[in-house]
VMD Tcl script that builds the backbone (N, CA, C; Angstrom):
set m [mol new atoms 501]
animate dup $m
set s [atomselect $m all]
$s set {name element resname resid chain x y z} {
  {N N MET 1 A 0.918 -1.173 0.071}
  {CA C MET 1 A 0.273 -0.295 0.052}
  {C C MET 1 A 1.209 1.024 0.167}
  {N N SER 2 A 0.867 2.061 -0.263}
  {CA C SER 2 A 1.276 3.323 -1.020}
  {C C SER 2 A 0.527 4.498 -0.385}
  {N N THR 3 A 1.811 4.813 0.365}
  {CA C THR 3 A 1.557 6.090 1.114}
  {C C THR 3 A 1.800 7.512 0.713}
  {N N ALA 4 A 2.112 7.585 -0.633}
  {CA C ALA 4 A 2.047 9.076 -1.339}
  {C C ALA 4 A 0.651 9.393 -1.502}
  {N N SER 5 A -0.059 8.987 -1.981}
  {CA C SER 5 A -1.674 9.708 -2.420}
  {C C SER 5 A -2.353 10.010 -0.740}
  {N N SER 6 A -1.774 9.211 0.737}
  {CA C SER 6 A -1.917 10.017 1.357}
  {C C SER 6 A -1.754 11.027 2.234}
  {N N ALA 7 A -0.215 11.277 1.630}
  {CA C ALA 7 A 0.408 12.093 2.310}
  {C C ALA 7 A 0.078 13.528 1.836}
  {N N PRO 8 A -0.516 14.591 2.647}
  {CA C PRO 8 A -0.220 16.151 2.044}
  {C C PRO 8 A 0.944 16.268 0.927}
  {N N GLN 9 A 0.005 17.329 -0.259}
  {CA C GLN 9 A 0.831 17.425 -1.424}
  {C C GLN 9 A 1.809 18.546 -1.086}
  {N N GLN 10 A 2.956 18.624 -1.382}
  {CA C GLN 10 A 3.961 19.500 -0.970}
  {C C GLN 10 A 3.840 21.017 -2.188}
  {N N THR 11 A 4.544 21.776 -1.969}
  {CA C THR 11 A 4.781 22.904 -2.820}
  {C C THR 11 A 5.756 21.932 -3.712}
  {N N GLY 12 A 5.474 22.896 -5.055}
  {CA C GLY 12 A 5.999 22.049 -6.427}
  {C C GLY 12 A 7.564 22.769 -6.308}
  {N N ALA 13 A 7.770 22.441 -7.673}
  {CA C ALA 13 A 9.074 23.107 -7.851}
  {C C ALA 13 A 9.381 24.998 -7.534}
  {N N ALA 14 A 10.967 25.377 -7.323}
  {CA C ALA 14 A 10.617 27.222 -7.420}
  {C C ALA 14 A 9.523 27.437 -6.478}
  {N N GLY 15 A 8.968 26.913 -6.029}
  {CA C GLY 15 A 7.678 27.692 -4.532}
  {C C GLY 15 A 6.562 27.408 -5.601}
  {N N VAL 16 A 6.203 26.599 -6.543}
  {CA C VAL 16 A 4.685 26.848 -7.478}
  {C C VAL 16 A 3.802 26.342 -6.518}
  {N N LYS 17 A 2.626 26.755 -5.753}
  {CA C LYS 17 A 2.008 25.825 -5.368}
  {C C LYS 17 A 1.035 24.885 -6.315}
  {N N THR 18 A 0.448 23.760 -5.629}
  {CA C THR 18 A -0.754 22.587 -5.976}
  {C C THR 18 A -1.918 23.580 -5.805}
  {N N GLU 19 A -2.799 23.053 -6.949}
  {CA C GLU 19 A -4.121 23.740 -7.180}
  {C C GLU 19 A -4.831 22.812 -5.914}
  {N N GLU 20 A -4.497 21.705 -4.829}
  {CA C GLU 20 A -4.956 22.255 -3.735}
  {C C GLU 20 A -4.496 22.755 -3.056}
  {N N GLU 21 A -3.048 23.082 -2.961}
  {CA C GLU 21 A -2.436 23.929 -2.032}
  {C C GLU 21 A -3.501 25.332 -2.014}
  {N N ARG 22 A -3.722 26.272 -3.634}
  {CA C ARG 22 A -4.869 27.380 -3.856}
  {C C ARG 22 A -5.527 27.201 -3.094}
  {N N GLN 23 A -6.259 26.431 -3.333}
  {CA C GLN 23 A -7.527 25.733 -3.091}
  {C C GLN 23 A -7.897 25.829 -1.264}
  {N N ARG 24 A -7.048 25.100 -0.254}
  {CA C ARG 24 A -7.511 25.537 0.834}
  {C C ARG 24 A -6.926 27.065 1.193}
  {N N ILE 25 A -5.350 27.477 0.679}
  {CA C ILE 25 A -5.502 28.909 1.145}
  {C C ILE 25 A -6.836 29.651 0.546}
  {N N MET 26 A -7.461 29.837 -0.257}
  {CA C MET 26 A -8.533 30.275 -0.667}
  {C C MET 26 A -9.549 29.751 0.058}
  {N N GLU 27 A -10.133 28.696 0.531}
  {CA C GLU 27 A -10.894 28.538 1.684}
  {C C GLU 27 A -10.427 29.136 2.413}
  {N N VAL 28 A -9.684 28.906 3.386}
  {CA C VAL 28 A -9.380 30.020 4.817}
  {C C VAL 28 A -9.398 31.268 4.752}
  {N N SER 29 A -9.022 32.241 3.412}
  {CA C SER 29 A -9.030 33.851 3.250}
  {C C SER 29 A -10.682 33.780 2.782}
  {N N LYS 30 A -11.853 32.595 2.661}
  {CA C LYS 30 A -12.894 33.218 2.017}
  {C C LYS 30 A -13.615 33.110 3.498}
  {N N ILE 31 A -13.650 31.712 4.163}
  {CA C ILE 31 A -14.135 32.001 5.318}
  {C C ILE 31 A -13.431 33.334 6.803}
  {N N ALA 32 A -12.416 33.822 6.343}
  {CA C ALA 32 A -11.905 35.056 7.004}
  {C C ALA 32 A -12.565 36.115 6.447}
  {N N LEU 33 A -12.986 36.103 5.343}
  {CA C LEU 33 A -13.463 37.567 4.873}
  {C C LEU 33 A -14.939 37.384 4.428}
  {N N ARG 34 A -15.176 36.542 5.163}
  {CA C ARG 34 A -17.284 36.170 5.374}
  {C C ARG 34 A -17.562 36.388 6.692}
  {N N ARG 35 A -16.321 36.482 7.796}
  {CA C ARG 35 A -16.783 36.732 8.880}
  {C C ARG 35 A -17.758 38.232 9.150}
  {N N VAL 36 A -18.542 38.357 10.385}
  {CA C VAL 36 A -18.839 39.506 10.403}
  {C C VAL 36 A -18.157 40.557 10.942}
  {N N ASP 37 A -18.135 42.203 9.805}
  {CA C ASP 37 A -17.057 42.792 10.448}
  {C C ASP 37 A -16.159 42.782 9.891}
  {N N ALA 38 A -15.749 41.752 8.751}
  {CA C ALA 38 A -14.204 41.294 8.578}
  {C C ALA 38 A -13.754 42.503 8.093}
  {N N ILE 39 A -14.327 43.156 7.314}
  {CA C ILE 39 A -13.500 44.554 7.316}
  {C C ILE 39 A -12.582 45.414 8.078}
  {N N LEU 40 A -13.060 44.834 8.963}
  {CA C LEU 40 A -12.871 45.991 10.161}
  {C C LEU 40 A -11.397 45.440 10.659}
  {N N GLU 41 A -10.628 43.500 10.219}
  {CA C GLU 41 A -10.141 42.931 11.176}
  {C C GLU 41 A -8.842 43.346 10.420}
  {N N PRO 42 A -7.410 43.638 11.318}
  {CA C PRO 42 A -6.490 43.813 11.039}
  {C C PRO 42 A -5.736 42.868 10.010}
  {N N ASP 43 A -6.109 41.432 9.823}
  {CA C ASP 43 A -5.712 40.738 8.878}
  {C C ASP 43 A -6.931 40.642 7.450}
  {N N CYS 44 A -7.873 41.681 7.140}
  {CA C CYS 44 A -8.283 42.020 6.045}
  {C C CYS 44 A -7.726 41.438 4.811}
  {N N PHE 45 A -6.908 42.456 4.669}
  {CA C PHE 45 A -6.127 43.238 3.495}
  {C C PHE 45 A -5.559 41.475 3.083}
  {N N LEU 46 A -4.198 40.991 4.177}
  {CA C LEU 46 A -3.828 39.737 4.007}
  {C C LEU 46 A -4.614 38.920 3.726}
  {N N HIS 47 A -5.579 38.097 4.035}
  {CA C HIS 47 A -6.572 37.678 3.373}
  {C C HIS 47 A -6.998 37.761 2.081}
  {N N LEU 48 A -7.502 38.828 1.869}
  {CA C LEU 48 A -7.756 39.562 0.657}
  {C C LEU 48 A -7.148 39.653 -0.606}
  {N N LYS 49 A -5.015 39.676 -0.403}
  {CA C LYS 49 A -4.556 39.409 -0.925}
  {C C LYS 49 A -4.572 37.816 -1.517}
  {N N LYS 50 A -4.405 37.200 -0.490}
  {CA C LYS 50 A -4.030 35.629 -0.899}
  {C C LYS 50 A -5.042 35.200 -1.465}
  {N N PHE 51 A -6.646 35.817 -1.270}
  {CA C PHE 51 A -7.566 34.907 -1.916}
  {C C PHE 51 A -7.434 35.426 -3.635}
  {N N ILE 52 A -7.123 36.477 -3.900}
  {CA C ILE 52 A -6.804 37.000 -5.304}
  {C C ILE 52 A -5.773 36.524 -5.635}
  {N N ALA 53 A -4.430 35.976 -4.728}
  {CA C ALA 53 A -3.277 35.646 -5.548}
  {C C ALA 53 A -3.537 34.030 -5.931}
  {N N ASN 54 A -4.435 33.070 -5.174}
  {CA C ASN 54 A -4.558 32.092 -5.739}
  {C C ASN 54 A -6.122 31.792 -6.211}
  {N N GLY 55 A -5.919 32.772 -7.042}
  {CA C GLY 55 A -7.277 32.585 -8.294}
  {C C GLY 55 A -8.428 33.454 -8.013}
  {N N GLY 56 A -9.019 33.703 -6.695}
  {CA C GLY 56 A -10.395 34.265 -6.140}
  {C C GLY 56 A -10.468 35.530 -7.374}
  {N N LYS 57 A -11.678 36.128 -7.156}
  {CA C LYS 57 A -11.880 37.091 -8.290}
  {C C LYS 57 A -12.601 37.958 -7.567}
  {N N PRO 58 A -11.875 39.459 -7.382}
  {CA C PRO 58 A -11.923 40.330 -6.567}
  {C C PRO 58 A -13.600 40.740 -6.466}
  {N N GLN 59 A -14.549 40.610 -6.941}
  {CA C GLN 59 A -15.936 40.817 -7.288}
  {C C GLN 59 A -16.632 39.677 -6.364}
  {N N ASP 60 A -15.747 38.693 -5.859}
  {CA C ASP 60 A -16.063 37.667 -5.128}
  {C C ASP 60 A -15.927 38.423 -3.189}
  {N N VAL 61 A -14.677 38.443 -3.184}
  {CA C VAL 61 A -14.018 39.767 -2.539}
  {C C VAL 61 A -15.242 40.881 -1.747}
  {N N ILE 62 A -15.806 40.951 -2.895}
  {CA C ILE 62 A -16.834 42.321 -2.274}
  {C C ILE 62 A -17.867 41.935 -2.088}
  {N N GLN 63 A -18.156 40.943 -2.326}
  {CA C GLN 63 A -19.215 39.981 -1.893}
  {C C GLN 63 A -19.206 40.202 -0.942}
  {N N PHE 64 A -17.978 38.870 -0.578}
  {CA C PHE 64 A -18.160 38.669 1.084}
  {C C PHE 64 A -17.762 39.334 2.126}
  {N N LEU 65 A -17.217 40.835 1.648}
  {CA C LEU 65 A -16.840 41.579 2.776}
  {C C LEU 65 A -18.643 42.715 3.050}
  {N N ALA 66 A -19.076 42.940 1.439}
  {CA C ALA 66 A -20.544 43.325 1.806}
  {C C ALA 66 A -21.338 42.960 2.556}
  {N N SER 67 A -21.447 41.891 2.490}
  {CA C SER 67 A -22.689 40.533 3.254}
  {C C SER 67 A -22.366 40.713 4.511}
  {N N GLY 68 A -20.963 40.604 5.115}
  {CA C GLY 68 A -20.510 40.697 6.344}
  {C C GLY 68 A -20.371 41.972 7.151}
  {N N TYR 69 A -20.857 42.711 6.538}
  {CA C TYR 69 A -20.308 43.659 7.177}
  {C C TYR 69 A -22.138 44.068 7.909}
  {N N ARG 70 A -21.420 44.634 9.081}
  {CA C ARG 70 A -22.678 45.188 10.089}
  {C C ARG 70 A -22.710 46.674 11.047}
  {N N GLY 71 A -21.095 46.973 11.066}
  {CA C GLY 71 A -21.193 48.001 11.712}
  {C C GLY 71 A -21.089 47.895 12.841}
  {N N TYR 72 A -20.777 46.957 13.631}
  {CA C TYR 72 A -20.843 47.389 15.242}
  {C C TYR 72 A -19.821 47.838 15.357}
  {N N ALA 73 A -18.781 48.581 15.258}
  {CA C ALA 73 A -18.070 49.596 15.520}
  {C C ALA 73 A -18.634 51.064 15.396}
  {N N GLU 74 A -19.225 51.455 14.355}
  {CA C GLU 74 A -19.967 52.610 14.526}
  {C C GLU 74 A -20.964 52.479 15.000}
  {N N MET 75 A -22.255 51.821 15.600}
  {CA C MET 75 A -22.945 51.616 16.121}
  {C C MET 75 A -22.863 51.963 17.452}
  {N N CYS 76 A -21.339 51.470 17.895}
  {CA C CYS 76 A -21.007 51.889 19.619}
  {C C CYS 76 A -21.091 53.390 19.271}
  {N N ASN 77 A -19.994 53.755 18.051}
  {CA C ASN 77 A -19.789 55.307 18.197}
  {C C ASN 77 A -20.603 55.854 18.158}
  {N N LEU 78 A -21.850 55.283 17.492}
  {CA C LEU 78 A -22.992 56.542 17.285}
  {C C LEU 78 A -23.869 56.610 18.793}
  {N N LEU 79 A -23.889 55.645 19.416}
  {CA C LEU 79 A -24.265 55.758 20.902}
  {C C LEU 79 A -24.270 56.011 21.768}
  {N N CYS 80 A -22.313 56.278 21.947}
  {CA C CYS 80 A -21.872 57.015 22.507}
  {C C CYS 80 A -21.556 58.436 22.162}
  {N N THR 81 A -22.113 58.670 21.107}
  {CA C THR 81 A -22.410 60.450 20.697}
  {C C THR 81 A -23.798 60.299 21.368}
  {N N TRP 82 A -24.892 59.873 20.992}
  {CA C TRP 82 A -25.855 60.167 21.784}
  {C C TRP 82 A -25.952 60.115 23.428}
  {N N LEU 83 A -25.152 59.538 24.149}
  {CA C LEU 83 A -24.695 59.605 24.972}
  {C C LEU 83 A -24.265 60.876 25.252}
  {N N ARG 84 A -23.459 61.257 24.853}
  {CA C ARG 84 A -22.479 62.467 24.950}
  {C C ARG 84 A -23.737 63.360 25.110}
  {N N SER 85 A -24.456 63.141 24.043}
  {CA C SER 85 A -25.494 64.458 23.430}
  {C C SER 85 A -26.684 64.807 25.086}
  {N N THR 86 A -26.702 63.899 26.194}
  {CA C THR 86 A -27.920 64.063 27.161}
  {C C THR 86 A -27.022 64.873 28.334}
  {N N GLY 87 A -25.611 64.854 28.150}
  {CA C GLY 87 A -25.276 65.665 28.973}
  {C C GLY 87 A -24.096 64.466 29.590}
  {N N MET 88 A -23.788 63.436 29.469}
  {CA C MET 88 A -23.156 62.448 29.902}
  {C C MET 88 A -21.455 62.970 29.731}
  {N N SER 89 A -20.542 62.603 31.026}
  {CA C SER 89 A -19.504 63.284 31.092}
  {C C SER 89 A -18.877 62.145 29.159}
  {N N ARG 90 A -17.847 62.377 29.286}
  {CA C ARG 90 A -16.672 61.010 28.515}
  {C C ARG 90 A -16.461 59.782 29.104}
  {N N GLU 91 A -16.211 60.639 30.691}
  {CA C GLU 91 A -15.420 59.677 31.818}
  {C C GLU 91 A -16.514 58.364 32.180}
  {N N GLU 92 A -17.441 59.388 32.020}
  {CA C GLU 92 A -19.058 58.424 32.436}
  {C C GLU 92 A -19.153 56.997 31.391}
  {N N ILE 93 A -19.140 57.898 30.128}
  {CA C ILE 93 A -19.384 57.015 28.650}
  {C C ILE 93 A -18.279 56.075 28.463}
  {N N VAL 94 A -17.058 56.160 28.975}
  {CA C VAL 94 A -16.010 54.804 28.460}
  {C C VAL 94 A -16.146 54.210 29.851}
  {N N SER 95 A -16.307 54.351 31.313}
  {CA C SER 95 A -16.659 53.329 32.016}
  {C C SER 95 A -17.898 52.584 31.830}
  {N N ILE 96 A -18.967 53.033 31.181}
  {CA C ILE 96 A -20.300 52.100 30.694}
  {C C ILE 96 A -19.587 51.017 29.958}
  {N N VAL 97 A -18.777 51.586 28.435}
  {CA C VAL 97 A -18.538 50.759 27.724}
  {C C VAL 97 A -17.551 50.058 28.006}
  {N N GLU 98 A -16.385 49.724 28.544}
  {CA C GLU 98 A -15.751 49.338 29.703}
  {C C GLU 98 A -16.135 48.014 30.335}
  {N N ASN 99 A -17.103 48.732 31.007}
  {CA C ASN 99 A -17.171 48.023 31.819}
  {C C ASN 99 A -18.313 46.358 31.358}
  {N N TYR 100 A -19.359 47.301 30.012}
  {CA C TYR 100 A -19.706 45.909 29.105}
  {C C TYR 100 A -18.729 45.162 28.395}
  {N N PHE 101 A -17.811 45.818 28.188}
  {CA C PHE 101 A -16.899 44.942 27.606}
  {C C PHE 101 A -16.324 44.038 28.256}
  {N N LYS 102 A -15.981 44.047 29.575}
  {CA C LYS 102 A -15.366 43.196 30.217}
  {C C LYS 102 A -16.281 42.211 30.884}
  {N N LYS 103 A -17.608 42.652 31.366}
  {CA C LYS 103 A -18.343 41.889 31.547}
  {C C LYS 103 A -18.622 40.653 30.520}
  {N N THR 104 A -19.019 41.219 29.498}
  {CA C THR 104 A -19.230 40.255 28.146}
  {C C THR 104 A -18.052 39.327 28.008}
  {N N ILE 105 A -16.602 39.799 27.346}
  {CA C ILE 105 A -15.627 38.835 27.855}
  {C C ILE 105 A -15.453 37.890 28.787}
  {N N LYS 106 A -15.345 38.475 30.605}
  {CA C LYS 106 A -15.822 37.599 31.159}
  {C C LYS 106 A -16.641 35.763 30.732}
  {N N GLU 107 A -17.585 36.733 30.430}
  {CA C GLU 107 A -18.974 35.612 30.263}
  {C C GLU 107 A -18.698 34.540 29.024}
  {N N ASN 108 A -17.557 35.286 28.166}
  {CA C ASN 108 A -17.458 34.462 26.420}
  {C C ASN 108 A -16.386 33.842 26.692}
  {N N PHE 109 A -15.640 34.013 27.312}
  {CA C PHE 109 A -14.026 33.809 26.926}
  {C C PHE 109 A -13.941 32.507 26.330}
  {N N ASP 110 A -13.303 32.055 25.698}
  {CA C ASP 110 A -12.997 31.043 24.676}
  {C C ASP 110 A -11.513 30.899 24.953}
  {N N GLN 111 A -11.026 29.947 26.034}
  {CA C GLN 111 A -9.490 29.127 26.647}
  {C C GLN 111 A -8.591 28.918 25.090}
  {N N LYS 112 A -9.205 28.580 24.280}
  {CA C LYS 112 A -8.826 27.548 22.659}
  {C C LYS 112 A -8.580 28.981 21.994}
  {N N LEU 113 A -9.722 30.002 21.557}
  {CA C LEU 113 A -9.513 30.807 20.877}
  {C C LEU 113 A -8.255 31.952 21.321}
  {N N ALA 114 A -8.504 32.330 22.780}
  {CA C ALA 114 A -6.996 32.937 23.268}
  {C C ALA 114 A -5.908 32.675 22.542}
  {N N ASP 115 A -5.786 31.269 22.792}
  {CA C ASP 115 A -4.350 30.451 22.773}
  {C C ASP 115 A -3.721 30.442 21.394}
  {N N SER 116 A -5.042 30.927 20.728}
  {CA C SER 116 A -4.780 30.752 19.143}
  {C C SER 116 A -3.878 31.814 18.451}
  {N N ILE 117 A -4.624 33.186 19.632}
  {CA C ILE 117 A -4.224 34.312 19.325}
  {C C ILE 117 A -2.448 34.786 19.208}
  {N N VAL 118 A -1.856 33.925 20.003}
  {CA C VAL 118 A -0.571 33.892 21.025}
  {C C VAL 118 A 0.030 32.733 19.796}
  {N N THR 119 A -0.329 31.870 19.549}
  {CA C THR 119 A 0.211 30.674 19.180}
  {C C THR 119 A 0.266 31.026 17.190}
  {N N ALA 120 A -0.471 31.631 16.647}
  {CA C ALA 120 A -0.868 31.941 15.352}
  {C C ALA 120 A 0.036 32.837 14.643}
  {N N SER 121 A 0.669 34.206 15.434}
  {CA C SER 121 A 2.261 34.924 14.960}
  {C C SER 121 A 2.485 35.726 16.495}
  {N N GLU 122 A 3.061 36.547 16.950}
  {CA C GLU 122 A 3.038 37.353 17.607}
  {C C GLU 122 A 1.891 37.931 18.005}
  {N N PRO 123 A 2.063 37.978 19.582}
  {CA C PRO 123 A 0.934 38.617 19.995}
  {C C PRO 123 A 0.256 39.684 19.492}
  {N N PRO 124 A -0.402 40.486 19.402}
  {CA C PRO 124 A -1.832 41.322 18.642}
  {C C PRO 124 A -0.990 42.591 19.917}
  {N N ALA 125 A -1.152 43.894 18.480}
  {CA C ALA 125 A -0.336 45.021 18.937}
  {C C ALA 125 A -1.683 45.297 20.339}
  {N N TRP 126 A -2.888 45.325 20.107}
  {CA C TRP 126 A -3.640 45.632 21.077}
  {C C TRP 126 A -3.290 45.744 22.447}
  {N N LEU 127 A -3.454 44.313 23.005}
  {CA C LEU 127 A -2.596 43.623 24.474}
  {C C LEU 127 A -1.849 44.536 25.248}
  {N N GLU 128 A -0.849 45.068 24.397}
  {CA C GLU 128 A 0.058 45.628 25.080}
  {C C GLU 128 A -0.813 47.145 25.788}
  {N N LEU 129 A -1.141 47.547 24.732}
  {CA C LEU 129 A -2.137 49.008 25.119}
  {C C LEU 129 A -3.100 48.509 25.563}
  {N N MET 130 A -3.869 47.207 26.003}
  {CA C MET 130 A -5.047 47.252 27.174}
  {C C MET 130 A -4.308 46.924 28.121}
  {N N LEU 131 A -3.189 47.034 28.082}
  {CA C LEU 131 A -2.618 46.553 29.778}
  {C C LEU 131 A -1.687 47.737 30.140}
  {N N GLN 132 A -1.981 48.649 29.287}
  {CA C GLN 132 A -1.426 50.024 30.147}
  {C C GLN 132 A -2.166 50.351 31.111}
  {N N THR 133 A -3.277 50.158 31.142}
  {CA C THR 133 A -4.511 50.561 32.367}
  {C C THR 133 A -4.826 49.639 33.307}
  {N N GLU 134 A -4.903 50.414 34.376}
  {CA C GLU 134 A -5.196 49.047 35.619}
  {C C GLU 134 A -6.278 48.416 35.501}
  {N N SER 135 A -7.299 48.900 34.964}
  {CA C SER 135 A -9.066 48.900 35.086}
  {C C SER 135 A -8.877 47.370 34.422}
  {N N TRP 136 A -7.960 47.172 33.329}
  {CA C TRP 136 A -7.872 46.208 32.272}
  {C C TRP 136 A -6.968 45.044 32.272}
  {N N ARG 137 A -5.793 45.674 33.250}
  {CA C ARG 137 A -5.215 44.639 34.046}
  {C C ARG 137 A -5.872 43.977 35.113}
  {N N GLN 138 A -6.703 44.569 35.671}
  {CA C GLN 138 A -7.539 43.675 36.480}
  {C C GLN 138 A -8.137 42.480 35.681}
  {N N LEU 139 A -8.593 43.212 34.531}
  {CA C LEU 139 A -9.752 41.775 34.067}
  {C C LEU 139 A -8.801 40.833 33.275}
  {N N PHE 140 A -7.290 41.379 33.362}
  {CA C PHE 140 A -6.807 40.006 32.756}
  {C C PHE 140 A -6.277 39.247 34.367}
  {N N TYR 141 A -6.152 39.611 35.108}
  {CA C TYR 141 A -5.836 39.127 36.426}
  {C C TYR 141 A -7.206 38.021 36.848}
  {N N ASP 142 A -8.572 38.762 36.729}
  {CA C ASP 142 A -9.301 38.047 37.129}
  {C C ASP 142 A -9.269 36.826 35.541}
  {N N LEU 143 A -9.209 36.789 34.611}
  {CA C LEU 143 A -9.113 35.679 33.920}
  {C C LEU 143 A -8.427 34.857 33.887}
  {N N SER 144 A -7.160 34.837 34.261}
  {CA C SER 144 A -6.137 34.391 34.891}
  {C C SER 144 A -6.543 33.229 35.294}
  {N N GLU 145 A -6.964 33.817 36.456}
  {CA C GLU 145 A -7.652 32.805 37.765}
  {C C GLU 145 A -8.585 31.841 37.312}
  {N N GLN 146 A -9.228 32.231 36.409}
  {CA C GLN 146 A -10.055 30.896 36.352}
  {C C GLN 146 A -9.740 30.225 35.320}
  {N N HIS 147 A -8.337 30.908 34.226}
  {CA C HIS 147 A -7.677 30.183 33.172}
  {C C HIS 147 A -6.586 30.056 32.995}
  {N N PRO 148 A -5.895 29.296 34.217}
  {CA C PRO 148 A -4.878 29.456 34.486}
  {C C PRO 148 A -3.619 28.596 33.909}
  {N N ASP 149 A -4.207 27.832 32.731}
  {CA C ASP 149 A -3.099 27.347 31.713}
  {C C ASP 149 A -3.086 28.324 30.372}
  {N N CYS 150 A -4.203 28.854 30.209}
  {CA C CYS 150 A -3.956 30.122 29.058}
  {C C CYS 150 A -2.631 30.686 28.726}
  {N N LEU 151 A -2.020 30.364 27.578}
  {CA C LEU 151 A -0.888 31.004 27.192}
  {C C LEU 151 A -1.179 32.373 26.601}
  {N N LEU 152 A -2.432 32.730 25.945}
  {CA C LEU 152 A -2.570 34.515 26.006}
  {C C LEU 152 A -2.303 35.301 27.715}
  {N N LEU 153 A -3.087 34.758 28.201}
  {CA C LEU 153 A -2.973 35.348 29.644}
  {C C LEU 153 A -1.853 35.293 30.474}
  {N N ASN 154 A -1.527 34.426 30.040}
  {CA C ASN 154 A -0.120 33.912 31.555}
  {C C ASN 154 A 1.018 34.919 30.379}
  {N N PHE 155 A 1.202 34.965 29.221}
  {CA C PHE 155 A 1.854 36.097 28.294}
  {C C PHE 155 A 1.360 37.412 28.822}
  {N N ALA 156 A 0.078 38.138 29.512}
  {CA C ALA 156 A -0.647 38.913 29.593}
  {C C ALA 156 A -0.019 39.332 31.109}
  {N N ILE 157 A 0.184 38.636 31.414}
  {CA C ILE 157 A 0.383 38.847 32.839}
  {C C ILE 157 A 2.277 38.787 32.665}
  {N N GLN 158 A 2.324 38.171 32.395}
  {CA C GLN 158 A 4.277 38.377 32.509}
  {C C GLN 158 A 4.352 40.186 31.439}
  {N N VAL 159 A 3.359 40.190 30.383}
  {CA C VAL 159 A 3.512 41.972 30.314}
  {C C VAL 159 A 3.124 42.997 31.369}
  {N N CYS 160 A 2.562 42.698 32.240}
  {CA C CYS 160 A 1.856 43.453 33.387}
  {C C CYS 160 A 2.973 43.514 34.608}
  {N N LEU 161 A 3.613 42.415 34.685}
  {CA C LEU 161 A 4.840 42.575 35.644}
  {C C LEU 161 A 5.994 43.328 35.175}
  {N N LYS 162 A 6.163 43.700 33.592}
  {CA C LYS 162 A 7.022 44.419 32.942}
  {C C LYS 162 A 6.698 45.794 33.473}
  {N N ILE 163 A 5.500 45.787 33.210}
  {CA C ILE 163 A 4.911 47.366 33.688}
  {C C ILE 163 A 4.448 47.608 34.327}
  {N N ILE 164 A 4.749 46.708 35.728}
  {CA C ILE 164 A 4.409 47.653 36.704}
  {C C ILE 164 A 5.764 47.465 37.387}
  {N N LEU 165 A 6.948 47.310 37.148}
  {CA C LEU 165 A 7.865 47.117 37.463}
  {C C LEU 165 A 8.912 48.631 37.228}
  {N N VAL 166 A 8.647 48.506 35.640}
  {CA C VAL 166 A 9.017 49.897 34.757}
  {C C VAL 166 A 8.296 51.233 35.815}
  {N N ALA 167 A 7.352 51.049 35.988}
  {CA C ALA 167 A 6.847 52.027 36.901}
  {C C ALA 167 A 7.138 52.744 37.805}
}
mol reanalyze $m
mol bondsrecalc $m
mol representation Tube
mol addrep $m
């Protein structure tokens, strides 16, 4: 029995991708481009380039991004503008929004997804920005107590220690 047919195909000579590899890359990119508000994701352009470079059609990219657009970030901005027009201070609004996000993160935290963020590439830039403030650091402390084996949270705690020692 030959194992050649069951082994994954390798990239051909001089880095040329096989049709199977191109289809796999296009499928991964298609899934990413179809996510809700994918156009707002930092990796959107990378997936767009990969999809087209491997034979995808630009009009398909437009359809994927447009059908997945919900505008949640813009809705949050609009809500904050409305709250500000009622006389609420910026600090009150920020506190309400941050507390909502923290509660939602705690309720929906997915350790596997969080770990994939760390193992997929270098840690995201937003992580260090979040850890600059005490209230967000507290969220990571709380989550790390509930998920002591989480790679992202362990990394975040190490960054917190560096921030505290520098201060």
